[in-house]
C-alpha positions, -999 to +999 in steps of 0.1 A: +021-137+187+052-116+185+033-086+199-002-078+211-003-044+194-018-052+160-018-026+132-032-047+103-051-079+097-054-097+063-071-130+055-057-145+022-075-166-004-063-198+014-078-187+047-045-178+064-046-149+088-018-123+086-014-100+116+009-070+112+022-059+147+045-033+160+071-060+163+069-085+135+045-103+111+024-132+124+008-158+101-018-182+115-026-212+093-053-227+115-029-247+136+003-228+141+016-193+141+047-184+121+065-152+129+085-131+104+110-105+117+139-087+101+173-103+105+204-084+094+222-117+091+196-133+069+194-121+033+158-118+021+142-112+055+117-084+062+130-049+058+114-037+091+098-050+123+069-025+124+042-039+101+018-011+091-002-030+065-006-064+049-025-071+016-028-101-007-017-096-043-019-121-071-020-158-064+005-166-037+018-131-032+016-110+001+026-073+002+039-061+035+043-024+044+069-019+070+086+011+086+118+004+065+104-004+031+078-023+011+081-061+009+067-087-015+065-122-001+060-152-024+043-180-004+052-206-029+090-200-029+094-183+005+112-154-012+109-119+002+118-090-021+126-058-001+122-023-016+140-001+009+137+030-013+103+034+003+117+037+038+099+060+061+066+076+051+052+064+018+019+055+003+008+025-018-022+010-034-031-018-058-056-022-086-082-050-087-058-067-112-030-066-085-009-038-101+009-020-074+016+018-073+035+038-047+042+074-039+073+084-019+084+117-034+068+147-051+057+147-087+063+110-091+042+078-089+061+044-089+048+012-106+059-023-098+069-042-130+063-079-122+085-095-148+115-073-138+108-074-100+114-037-097+096-003-094+098+023-122+091+060-117+063+077-137+064+115-136+031+132-126+032+168-117+011+181-089+016+152-065+028+166-032+038+138-007+036+160+024-001+168+017-013+132+013-035+115+039-042+082+020-043+068-015-068+043-030-074+027-064-110+020-073-125-007-095-123+016-125-086+020-121-088+056-108-061+064-083-076+087-057-051+108-036-068+122-005-049+153+006-050+171+039-061+203+020-095+187+013-087+179-024-090+144-038-067+142-068-081+116-093-057+100-118-069+075-143-047+045-149-047+027-183-024+000-196-018+005-233+007-020-246+009-035-211+025-004-195+007+021-173-003+055-185-015+082-161-040+109-169-059+135-148-095+125-141-108+157-125-103+165-088-129+167-060-126+197-038-140+196-003-146+229+017-126+218+047-092+202+054-091+164+059-078+148+091-082+111+082-095+090+054-103+053+047-119+032+021-147+006+025-163-014-003-154+011-030-164+042-010-140+067+005-148+082+039-130+110+055-131+131+087-126+168+080-113+196+102-149+202+115-149+166+128-176+155+103-175+120+088-182+124+050 
């Protein structure tokens, strides 16, 4: 392993284990470990060495969240697409149909257009990046933005004519600020300022 401090673990549909560490991405295929690290002399290498999250997308695709951008790795071709516009603090989530959305600035939600291999910006007023704790997309394609103010912004995503459309879906208001949030089997859990797990 490239480092013993592991931030994320993902098992893909082929059974490969992906370990995101503070210094590189490690992939275990059952026999060997392959290590991915950024290399300024190699075009198409990872954008950053601190791997915060790893998730599987559609067949053969692995998404890698680093400290210097979001990366899309194609297992079949070995190609890594780097999206450095998301350097620093940003948030991302994907639908059950593997459509990827990100937030890295106020009043905007970005969407990954697969055929064009790029993100496009969708304006959506009321999104304040500095207030966000985590974002999730549920099975009904509702984007849930958990804020530190205790408000969960709900945004319904539809795909008329194949392109995403965003619409407010009613917010949930909690009576206390939120310190941390996570999702498990379609449920959102959060710890509030009173140290209660909700």
